[in-house]
VEXMARRO-225906 format. One line per field, with one value per residue (C-alpha): x, z, y. Coordinates in Angstrom, 2 decimals, m for minus. Example, Ala and Ser with C-alpha at 12.3 -4.5 7.8 and 13.67 -1.06 7.14 Angstrom:
2
x = 12.30_13.67
z = 7.80_7.14
y = m4.50_m1.06
This chain:
736
x = 9.17_7.76_6.30_4.40_0.93_1.37_0.80_m1.88_m3.66_m3.06_m4.52_m7.56_m8.56_m8.39_m10.42_m12.78_m13.03_m13.65_m16.46_m18.09_m18.05_m19.28_m21.65_m23.11_m24.13_m27.16_m30.45_m30.66_m27.34_m25.02_m23.47_m19.53_m19.60_m21.71_m19.33_m16.18_m14.63_m13.95_m11.21_m11.96_m10.54_m13.22_m15.84_m15.20_m15.07_m18.55_m20.22_m19.10_m20.58_m24.08_m24.04_m25.58_m23.58_m25.52_m25.24_m21.35_m21.23_m23.36_m20.42_m17.98_m19.50_m20.87_m24.41_m23.93_m21.61_m20.01_m21.32_m20.94_m23.83_m25.38_m27.02_m29.88_m30.30_m26.96_m26.42_m23.41_m23.26_m22.56_m19.15_m19.83_m17.11_m16.04_m13.21_m9.75_m7.30_m7.20_m10.43_m13.88_m15.50_m18.74_m19.77_m22.97_m21.51_m18.52_m16.42_m18.53_m21.76_m20.66_m18.50_m21.62_m24.41_m25.27_m22.10_m20.98_m18.65_m15.90_m12.42_m10.24_m6.48_m3.39_m2.78_m0.52_2.40_2.13_1.83_4.98_6.92_6.44_8.76_6.65_5.23_3.47_1.59_0.46_m0.75_m2.69_m4.26_m5.35_m6.73_m8.72_m9.93_m10.72_m12.92_m14.82_m15.64_m17.25_m19.45_m20.53_m21.58_m19.08_m16.41_m14.03_m11.94_m10.21_m6.66_m3.48_m1.99_1.36_2.21_5.88_6.18_7.82_7.12_6.37_3.20_1.39_m2.17_m2.43_1.18_m0.50_m2.33_1.07_4.00_6.54_9.55_10.87_9.95_11.54_9.66_6.73_6.40_7.09_3.96_1.94_2.57_1.76_m1.54_m2.88_m2.32_m4.03_m7.06_m7.02_m6.69_m10.12_m11.75_m11.86_m11.02_m8.01_m7.43_m3.77_m3.81_m3.19_m1.10_0.74_2.73_0.08_2.23_0.21_m3.35_m2.95_m4.52_m4.51_m7.49_m5.27_m1.86_0.70_3.95_6.95_8.64_11.79_11.77_14.22_12.45_9.24_10.72_13.17_10.98_7.18_6.37_8.26_5.25_2.59_5.28_5.28_1.65_1.08_3.84_4.21_0.83_m1.26_m3.41_m6.83_m7.61_m5.44_m6.80_m5.84_m4.58_m6.40_m3.24_m1.37_2.09_4.00_1.23_m1.32_m4.03_m3.48_m6.64_m5.70_m2.05_m1.35_2.32_1.01_m1.78_m1.11_2.64_3.88_0.96_m0.60_2.39_5.48_4.46_1.41_m1.52_m4.35_m6.70_m9.07_m8.42_m10.74_m11.05_m10.59_m13.76_m14.12_m10.53_m11.78_m11.70_m12.41_m14.44_m12.24_m8.86_m9.60_m11.24_m8.52_m5.97_m7.27_m9.09_m11.85_m14.50_m15.29_m16.67_m19.26_m22.13_m25.88_m27.63_m24.49_m22.60_m25.26_m25.11_m21.43_m21.25_m23.85_m21.53_m18.35_m19.80_m19.67_m15.92_m12.78_m11.21_m11.59_m13.20_m14.78_m17.11_m19.79_m17.27_m18.17_m21.73_m23.75_m25.10_m21.31_m19.71_m22.12_m21.63_m18.10_m18.27_m21.09_m18.67_m15.72_m13.49_m14.09_m13.84_m16.01_m13.33_m11.68_m15.16_m14.90_m11.41_m12.25_m15.49_m13.70_m10.69_m13.95_m15.49_m12.51_m11.79_m15.42_m14.13_m11.05_m12.00_m14.99_m17.38_m19.61_m19.65_m20.59_m23.04_m24.95_m26.06_m23.71_m22.49_m19.98_m18.76_m17.25_m14.89_m14.21_m11.80_m9.28_m9.52_m9.08_m6.09_m4.76_m5.35_m4.04_m0.72_m0.15_m0.48_2.00_4.69_4.24_5.38_8.72_11.09_12.96_14.87_15.34_17.68_18.76_16.97_13.65_11.26_10.09_8.13_8.70_5.39_6.62_8.69_6.35_3.35_1.95_1.75_0.15_m1.28_m1.30_m2.23_m4.97_m4.62_m4.63_m8.09_m9.14_m8.34_m7.26_m6.76_m6.38_m9.30_m10.81_m12.06_m9.72_m11.28_m12.67_m15.66_m14.98_m17.35_m15.07_m11.77_m9.26_m7.57_m3.89_m5.35_m7.51_m4.97_m2.54_m5.12_m6.08_m2.56_m1.42_m4.25_m5.19_m1.62_m0.74_m2.55_m2.96_m3.79_m5.00_m4.98_m6.00_m3.37_m4.26_m7.03_m6.70_m6.13_m9.26_m11.55_m14.03_m11.90_m12.02_m14.39_m10.90_m8.31_m4.70_m2.31_m4.98_m5.11_m1.33_m0.82_m3.14_m0.92_2.14_0.81_m0.05_3.22_5.27_3.34_3.93_6.60_6.30_4.41_3.36_2.37_0.60_0.72_m0.08_m2.55_m6.27_m8.53_m9.29_m5.57_m4.36_m6.52_m7.29_m7.71_m5.84_m1.79_m0.69_0.58_3.69_5.89_5.38_2.92_m0.77_m0.98_0.34_1.20_5.14_4.98_3.08_5.91_8.57_6.68_5.59_9.27_10.55_8.31_9.27_12.60_10.63_8.84_7.60_6.39_4.29_3.70_0.29_0.15_0.66_3.81_7.04_6.94_9.44_11.17_12.82_12.23_14.01_16.84_14.57_12.73_14.55_12.20_10.10_7.89_5.78_2.37_1.31_m2.51_m2.69_m6.52_m9.09_m6.25_m3.64_m4.36_m3.81_m0.75_1.13_0.27_2.02_5.20_5.23_5.15_7.50_4.79_5.91_9.38_9.21_10.37_8.91_11.77_11.03_9.24_10.24_13.22_12.13_13.99_14.86_13.09_11.08_14.09_15.80_13.82_14.55_11.18_11.41_11.46_9.54_6.57_3.62_4.46_3.02_0.37_m0.73_2.62_5.19_8.41_9.98_13.86_14.98_14.67_15.38_16.85_13.83_13.77_17.08_18.61_18.88_19.87_22.51_23.79_23.92_24.83_22.56_21.95_18.10_16.42_15.83_17.17_14.85_15.06_15.81_13.84_15.23_14.45_14.42_17.26_20.37_21.26_24.57_25.50_28.35_30.04_29.46_29.96_29.30_29.76_30.93_33.26_32.96_29.77_28.62_25.27_23.12_24.00_22.75_24.75_24.23_24.71_25.22_25.40_24.73_22.19_22.79_20.54_22.94_20.66_18.55_14.87_13.24_12.96_12.94_15.64_15.02_18.34_18.55_20.81_21.80_23.54_26.14_27.19_30.83_31.50_28.34_28.49_25.23_24.76_23.19_22.47_25.33_22.86_19.36_17.83_17.69_16.55_15.21_14.46_12.72_14.32_12.96_15.48_15.34_18.12_21.49_20.09_21.32_20.33_21.74_20.24_20.83_20.17_19.75_20.79_19.71_20.44_17.72_18.81_22.23_20.43_19.22_16.85_18.68_16.68_18.72_18.28_14.54_15.72_17.25_20.89_23.24_27.03_30.02_31.96_32.33_29.52_29.21_27.37_26.08_24.10_22.87_19.95_19.06_19.91_22.73_23.44_25.56_27.20_28.98_30.54_31.69_32.03_31.45_32.47_29.97_31.50_29.89
z = 13.41_16.69_16.99_14.16_16.04_18.54_15.89_14.16_17.39_18.09_14.92_15.23_18.93_17.57_14.23_16.47_18.86_16.20_14.33_17.62_17.98_14.52_13.81_17.43_18.61_20.88_19.52_20.47_20.86_19.08_15.87_15.79_13.53_15.49_18.43_18.84_21.29_18.08_15.76_12.60_10.84_12.50_11.97_8.51_7.81_9.71_8.09_4.39_5.35_5.56_2.51_m0.64_m3.59_m5.04_m1.62_m2.02_m5.75_m4.76_m2.57_m5.29_m6.60_m4.73_m4.08_m4.95_m5.77_m2.14_m0.17_m0.27_m0.58_2.73_3.70_6.02_6.43_8.12_9.60_7.30_7.16_4.31_4.16_3.65_1.98_1.77_m0.52_1.40_2.09_3.20_5.02_4.45_1.15_0.03_m0.86_m2.94_m6.17_m8.70_m8.54_m11.24_m9.16_m5.71_m6.11_m7.60_m5.06_m1.64_0.00_2.91_5.11_7.44_8.23_5.44_6.35_4.21_1.25_1.41_m0.13_2.89_5.58_3.54_3.99_7.74_7.76_10.87_11.22_14.51_13.05_10.08_12.47_14.48_11.45_10.11_13.72_13.56_10.00_11.28_13.95_11.38_9.19_11.80_13.24_9.24_9.58_7.23_7.90_5.19_3.77_0.31_1.23_1.82_m1.63_m1.54_m5.36_m6.00_m7.48_m10.78_m12.71_m11.48_m13.76_m12.40_m11.59_m8.30_m6.70_m4.19_m2.87_m1.95_0.14_m2.61_m4.64_m2.11_m1.02_2.25_3.60_1.69_3.74_6.93_6.42_4.61_7.88_10.14_8.45_8.21_11.95_12.56_10.32_11.90_15.30_15.38_13.87_10.22_7.04_5.13_1.79_0.57_m2.88_m5.98_m6.59_m8.26_m10.32_m10.84_m11.67_m14.23_m15.16_m18.79_m20.31_m16.70_m17.67_m20.51_m20.53_m20.00_m17.88_m18.54_m15.53_m14.57_m11.42_m9.62_m10.15_m8.99_m5.89_m4.83_m5.80_m6.47_m4.11_m0.78_0.56_m0.13_1.72_4.71_4.63_4.38_6.67_9.32_9.11_8.66_6.11_5.83_2.19_m0.76_m3.63_m7.44_m9.88_m13.46_m15.60_m16.87_m15.39_m18.07_m20.08_m17.31_m15.56_m12.08_m11.35_m13.25_m12.51_m10.65_m10.53_m8.29_m6.55_m6.07_m6.00_m4.35_m2.48_m0.88_m1.02_m0.61_1.86_3.17_2.99_4.76_3.70_0.76_m2.70_m4.07_m7.50_m7.84_m9.26_m13.01_m12.82_m13.85_m17.15_m17.10_m14.95_m15.01_m14.88_m11.84_m9.72_m10.50_m9.92_m6.65_m6.74_m4.15_m4.41_m7.49_m7.38_m8.02_m8.52_m8.66_m10.13_m10.03_m12.11_m14.65_m14.89_m14.72_m17.64_m19.71_m19.17_m19.98_m23.06_m24.45_m23.45_m24.64_m21.26_m20.73_m17.71_m16.84_m14.25_m14.22_m14.84_m11.48_m11.47_m10.82_m14.17_m15.49_m12.73_m12.35_m16.01_m15.63_m12.65_m14.39_m17.07_m14.83_m15.60_m11.86_m9.00_m6.20_m3.99_m5.31_m4.65_m1.13_m1.02_m2.30_m0.15_2.73_2.39_2.99_5.72_7.63_7.48_9.06_11.77_12.27_12.22_14.72_11.98_12.34_15.59_16.41_13.68_14.79_14.28_13.03_16.01_17.11_16.66_13.60_12.73_16.86_18.21_18.94_14.97_13.91_15.86_14.22_11.00_11.86_13.17_10.57_7.91_9.37_10.19_6.54_5.27_3.63_3.70_m0.06_0.19_2.77_1.21_3.72_6.53_5.24_7.07_9.36_8.97_11.85_12.12_13.94_10.84_8.00_8.39_4.89_3.45_m0.37_m0.88_m4.30_m6.60_m7.42_m4.80_m2.15_m1.54_m1.77_m0.06_m2.67_m3.03_m5.65_m7.50_m8.13_m5.62_m2.81_m2.50_0.58_1.37_5.02_6.88_6.71_5.04_5.85_2.85_3.10_2.72_5.78_7.80_7.09_7.54_11.04_12.25_11.21_13.09_12.75_12.91_9.46_6.25_4.09_0.72_m1.94_m5.55_m7.76_m10.25_m12.66_m13.07_m12.39_m15.56_m16.51_m14.24_m14.97_m16.16_m14.22_m15.79_m15.93_m18.47_m17.73_m18.19_m15.90_m13.28_m12.99_m13.17_m10.14_m8.25_m9.61_m8.08_m4.76_m4.05_m4.99_m2.28_0.45_2.72_1.53_m1.01_m0.79_m4.18_m3.23_m6.60_m7.78_m9.11_m8.29_m8.53_m12.41_m13.17_m10.88_m10.22_m10.80_m14.00_m15.77_m15.60_m15.54_m19.03_m17.75_m15.11_m15.30_m13.09_m14.80_m17.51_m16.32_m12.84_m13.56_m15.47_m12.29_m9.76_m12.06_m12.29_m8.59_m7.53_m9.94_m8.11_m4.61_m3.82_m0.18_m2.47_m0.72_m3.09_m1.53_m3.55_m3.10_m5.35_m4.99_m6.87_m7.86_m10.22_m12.30_m10.93_m13.73_m11.28_m8.24_m8.32_m8.24_m5.31_m1.68_m0.03_m1.21_0.70_m0.41_1.59_m0.47_m0.11_3.30_4.01_5.83_8.35_5.45_5.89_9.57_9.24_6.54_8.46_11.62_9.59_7.99_10.97_12.93_15.38_13.85_13.02_9.53_9.85_6.68_4.20_0.48_m0.34_m3.59_m5.89_m7.48_m10.87_m12.79_m15.80_m16.89_m19.19_m16.20_m14.48_m15.35_m16.73_m19.66_m22.69_m21.45_m20.38_m21.12_m23.66_m27.09_m28.33_m25.00_m23.97_m21.30_m20.80_m17.25_m18.91_m16.02_m13.59_m10.02_m10.65_m9.82_m8.22_m6.02_m7.05_m10.57_m9.78_m7.53_m9.36_m12.77_m11.12_m12.47_m10.20_m9.04_m8.18_m4.85_m3.57_m1.81_1.58_1.58_3.81_5.75_9.29_11.28_13.55_12.76_13.70_13.84_13.50_15.03_16.77_14.21_15.78_13.60_15.75_14.79_12.24_10.99_10.95_10.18_7.91_10.02_12.83_13.03_12.86_14.91_13.92_16.72_16.25_18.27_17.18_18.33_17.81_17.71_16.85_18.96_18.44_18.88_16.27_14.33_12.52_10.50_10.60_7.38_6.69_3.31_2.69_m0.15_m0.97_m2.54_m4.03_m5.06_m8.07_m9.34_m10.38_m7.29_m6.53_m5.03_m2.09_m0.86_2.20_5.12_7.88_9.12_12.97_13.55_16.46_18.51_20.11_22.19_21.57_22.79_23.56_22.13_21.58_20.85_17.90_17.00_13.89_13.45_10.15_9.52_6.92_4.49_4.53_2.72_0.27_m3.13_m5.19_m7.90_m10.65_m11.66_m8.34_m7.69_m4.15_m2.34_m1.97_0.68_m0.35_1.79_1.24_2.32_3.13_3.20_5.60_4.92_7.38_6.56_6.17_2.53_m0.08_m1.03_2.40_3.65_6.74_8.40_6.31_7.95_6.81_8.13_6.60_5.87_6.63_6.09
y = m50.18_m51.48_m48.00_m48.46_m50.05_m47.35_m44.77_m46.10_m46.80_m43.24_m41.97_m44.28_m43.03_m39.21_m40.12_m41.62_m39.02_m36.70_m38.61_m39.30_m35.45_m34.48_m37.51_m38.99_m35.70_m35.77_m34.35_m30.90_m30.40_m27.46_m29.01_m28.88_m26.04_m24.03_m24.55_m22.36_m25.04_m26.75_m25.67_m23.65_m27.00_m29.20_m26.65_m26.40_m30.39_m30.74_m27.79_m28.78_m32.24_m30.50_m28.36_m29.36_m28.93_m26.49_m24.51_m24.73_m23.66_m20.56_m19.66_m19.01_m15.83_m12.81_m11.98_m8.18_m5.54_m5.99_m8.98_m12.88_m15.23_m16.18_m19.31_m19.14_m22.78_m23.30_m19.81_m18.94_m15.03_m12.94_m11.09_m7.73_m5.57_m2.24_m0.57_0.65_1.16_4.73_4.32_3.02_3.93_3.58_m0.36_0.61_0.56_1.40_4.74_6.12_5.45_5.98_8.98_10.63_9.26_10.05_9.26_7.32_9.12_7.87_9.35_10.03_9.01_9.90_7.78_4.64_6.52_9.23_6.49_4.77_8.12_7.87_5.04_3.92_0.37_0.96_4.25_2.40_m0.54_2.24_3.68_0.37_m0.61_2.54_1.78_m1.50_m0.10_2.15_m0.97_m2.58_0.69_0.68_m2.93_m4.26_m6.95_m6.55_m3.89_m4.19_m3.43_m2.62_m2.48_m3.73_m3.45_m1.96_1.36_0.32_3.57_7.22_7.16_4.15_5.70_3.97_4.43_6.71_3.69_1.78_1.90_2.72_1.07_m1.14_m4.64_m4.44_m1.25_m2.17_m5.61_m4.01_m1.40_m4.04_m6.61_m3.45_m2.69_m6.34_m6.92_m3.45_m4.55_m8.25_m7.17_m5.55_m8.84_m7.49_m9.17_m7.46_m8.18_m7.64_m6.92_m7.15_m10.36_m10.00_m7.46_m5.05_m2.08_m0.32_0.65_0.97_m2.07_m3.83_m5.87_m7.49_m6.65_m9.83_m8.57_m10.81_m10.87_m13.08_m15.30_m13.57_m10.22_m11.69_m13.16_m10.40_m7.19_m7.99_m10.94_m10.10_m7.74_m10.50_m13.51_m11.18_m10.86_m14.37_m15.59_m13.03_m11.45_m14.30_m12.37_m13.81_m13.01_m12.31_m10.44_m11.32_m8.96_m8.29_m8.58_m11.64_m12.70_m14.65_m15.66_m16.44_m14.49_m14.21_m15.84_m18.83_m19.05_m22.22_m21.07_m18.19_m19.35_m22.94_m23.38_m19.98_m18.83_m22.22_m24.75_m22.70_m19.82_m21.98_m19.46_m20.78_m17.85_m17.38_m15.61_m13.30_m11.68_m8.32_m6.89_m8.75_m9.97_m13.56_m14.81_m18.63_m21.05_m24.17_m22.56_m20.32_m22.78_m25.42_m22.88_m21.73_m18.71_m18.78_m16.06_m14.14_m10.50_m8.92_m11.59_m11.46_m8.74_m6.25_m9.06_m8.72_m5.13_m5.38_m7.50_m5.34_m2.41_m4.39_m5.74_m2.36_m1.54_m2.79_m3.05_m6.62_m6.79_m10.35_m12.00_m14.25_m17.24_m18.86_m18.52_m21.72_m22.10_m22.31_m24.30_m26.86_m28.37_m28.30_m30.53_m32.94_m33.24_m34.03_m30.86_m29.57_m32.11_m31.97_m32.24_m28.75_m27.39_m28.19_m26.92_m23.75_m23.12_m24.47_m21.33_m18.79_m20.86_m20.95_m17.54_m17.02_m18.95_m17.73_m14.11_m14.60_m13.15_m16.53_m16.30_m12.68_m11.88_m8.80_m5.41_m2.66_0.03_2.28_5.92_7.31_9.87_9.83_12.65_10.04_9.15_12.71_13.09_10.18_11.13_14.73_12.86_10.69_13.41_15.49_12.43_11.99_15.17_15.38_18.43_17.99_21.42_24.29_26.79_29.38_28.17_29.83_27.22_27.19_30.26_32.78_34.31_37.44_38.51_37.37_39.63_38.58_35.14_34.71_30.94_30.31_27.20_24.97_22.85_25.47_25.72_22.07_18.79_16.64_12.92_10.41_8.84_5.05_2.99_4.16_7.37_7.96_10.68_12.29_14.30_17.16_18.08_20.57_22.23_23.62_27.40_26.78_25.06_28.06_30.69_29.15_28.36_32.08_33.76_37.58_38.90_37.69_38.73_35.59_36.26_33.66_33.27_30.34_30.99_28.49_25.97_22.48_20.38_18.75_20.64_23.44_26.21_29.53_32.27_34.11_33.20_31.35_34.66_36.74_34.09_33.78_37.49_37.94_35.30_37.09_40.35_38.97_37.28_40.38_42.36_39.33_38.33_34.71_32.87_29.59_27.30_24.48_22.45_18.92_16.56_15.79_12.62_13.24_12.87_10.33_7.42_4.04_2.96_4.91_5.86_9.80_11.12_12.82_13.18_17.05_18.92_19.32_22.13_25.49_24.43_24.59_28.07_29.43_28.26_29.87_33.06_33.42_32.48_35.14_37.51_36.70_35.18_33.62_31.34_27.79_25.07_22.26_19.17_17.49_14.42_10.75_10.41_11.99_15.21_16.84_19.72_22.00_25.02_23.44_26.00_29.04_27.89_27.91_25.43_22.64_20.12_16.77_16.49_13.72_13.22_13.71_13.13_15.02_16.73_17.48_21.22_21.07_19.21_21.10_24.12_22.73_21.82_25.32_27.16_24.69_23.15_20.08_19.02_17.15_13.54_12.21_10.42_9.46_5.85_6.36_7.93_11.49_11.46_14.35_13.37_10.23_8.87_8.13_5.62_2.00_1.12_3.70_2.12_m1.10_0.73_0.54_m2.09_m3.00_m5.44_m5.87_m7.46_m5.69_m6.94_m6.23_m6.03_m3.99_m6.96_m6.19_m3.01_m1.05_2.53_3.25_0.05_1.33_4.98_3.97_1.04_2.89_6.03_8.15_11.43_11.27_14.90_13.26_9.93_7.10_7.62_11.66_14.03_17.14_18.32_21.51_19.91_18.25_14.25_12.79_9.06_7.75_4.44_1.85_m1.65_m4.75_m8.07_m10.69_m9.47_m13.31_m15.09_m18.25_m18.23_m19.52_m17.21_m13.23_m10.33_m7.50_m3.76_m1.27_2.50_6.02_8.84_12.06_15.21_18.41_20.82_23.35_21.46_17.87_15.75_12.66_10.30_7.36_5.55_3.28_0.09_m1.08_m4.11_m5.07_m7.99_m7.50_m10.89_m12.19_m14.68_m13.09_m9.68_m7.58_m3.91_m1.47_m1.39_m2.96_m1.67_m4.25_m2.32_1.13_2.50_5.81_7.77_10.61_13.07_16.19_18.47_17.38_13.85_10.22_6.83_3.70_1.91_m1.79_m4.11_m7.65_m9.50_m12.84_m14.99_m14.14_m10.44_m11.94_m13.96_m13.68_m15.80_m18.32_m19.15_m21.88_m23.56_m22.09_m21.26_m18.27_m18.60_m17.61_m17.04_m16.41_m13.62_m10.05_m8.07_m4.12_m2.38_0.87_3.28_6.37_8.90_8.20_5.75_8.46_10.02_7.20_8.20_4.70_2.11_m1.30_m4.79_m8.56_m11.89_m14.67_m18.12_m21.71
């Protein structure tokens, strides 16, 4: 008790010092909020004291489609935003507007799902830093990405934006993206918080999700973004979760995001994802977008639709009456505005206001886009060693398909318009050179696009004729922006109309048929037995054509691994029967059994398992060592092994570590990904690989205790090259 006066004295000195700095400034001196030597918290406190209530309220909603409200009197800049996450997209308006108007060009990097297939956080961070550089070069301050929502269902229209079905993999890549963008002083916005796993009725659907499934599957990537990456902004989702719109959810925004995780950035709405004034502000949603004239235009459009879009709820004429009536406290306004101001200081945006500058689509950025596209390609099947193509033997190649002569990407707000884009056909022709005859046939029109003048049968017959006369046939099949996009879900697991029939016909005409899938999500392949080689190039960005050609001809050894399970049929997926719900309600009855957790635990054979990906070389895993054999809960476990390239060419293997809680009191999957490492090896070379398992890796969430629980018992360590290709097994005992 004797120390209490000392503590009080110390507090008084600190307070007096701060007040003297903030209130007793000499005439003409720099105010604290403009002085970078003060902490962001001190600068926010000083600035809030200088702002009028009207000025604070004005900052709760945007000034336009992609900008916040500036304050000229106090020198508060607008935050200028751009869509992402695959590159800088036009900020001039909605997808319908900017995809049709004069475009803003930037480097088109591979889609999120493609980057997930690299299993390479370092590469993702480099990509994100490059995107941050282009954001600044175009005079913007914020990129709306990354997307870290889990791929619950293969039909979700935005699967191509995210990092797949596993929360651990998604967390590692999401953290890498955020750190890359923030390293450039650009604000990322991790999205969509939370459980935006379908586009069907996304503005109105209510997702019923158990607290355990939320904590173990749908929230970990957001938690990692906050606690590991220190993300500066979080974007809330359109949908409801357990009866509450995400923008109004005190459980999500208040209890979990702010209190439990300690988030210190600002929460921004998705465009039109607010539905109230009082509940939204009091829950902690800080910034509504869009605003101003853009908001009024949006409202006029939304009023004629049944999509439930909403905005304008945080406009001054709505907020002020609720403050005057006592429904919103002025201290709450200070809190919300203060979160935005803090990031202006933390990011350096307040102190580095200036004109845009810097190059776009530099040689380095182009090279990075090409490297990322090549590393993302997954070799799914290679019967008989058909690949890589031997250019000295293959004198003629037929390139066929609606995606062969086009550089495809997904649609919606993430669609980037590059200065140039290389199609698979262009890449193959360039790589093949003049010594190889490369013919092209459309084969079938892309569903939903302008039909060719020739009929379907004639197009297919031309493709079959070309294939029959060629040494090799390459069919590039897949989706397009009009069929796989934000705003709607895919209708089927199958390829678009006519493409499955085309593949079967070409494979019957040429036994050396290679299929390249160009899509953002799994597709069914009932023709798989007829085709000796299959690759997935996802949406590879502007350099996708060069990348697929490099892999086909063996210039690049494929190293991609599936970040999602490929089911044989949609009925095999965990969400089938529950998706998309009824009467604006969807029940996540599968709980934690999403993706491979469902397939492996229920013993359902997939078309291709999570983590799968072949190579042109061979890798051996050996020497598993787990230490210690018995360990206390507060101590780490070390897992070691060696990887050897026993093949004839250099390549990369992704070593995957899964864990199985043998004695769990709760229902747990038979395996869960807890670690992975990319290993590059030359022929004959070997390397030691080491993993460290902390207590969190052994834990599960207990709804009864409302906490993460770790139990003593046996844990099995499973190391392999996919969730089904387990090469090494061991175990350890966890003790109290």
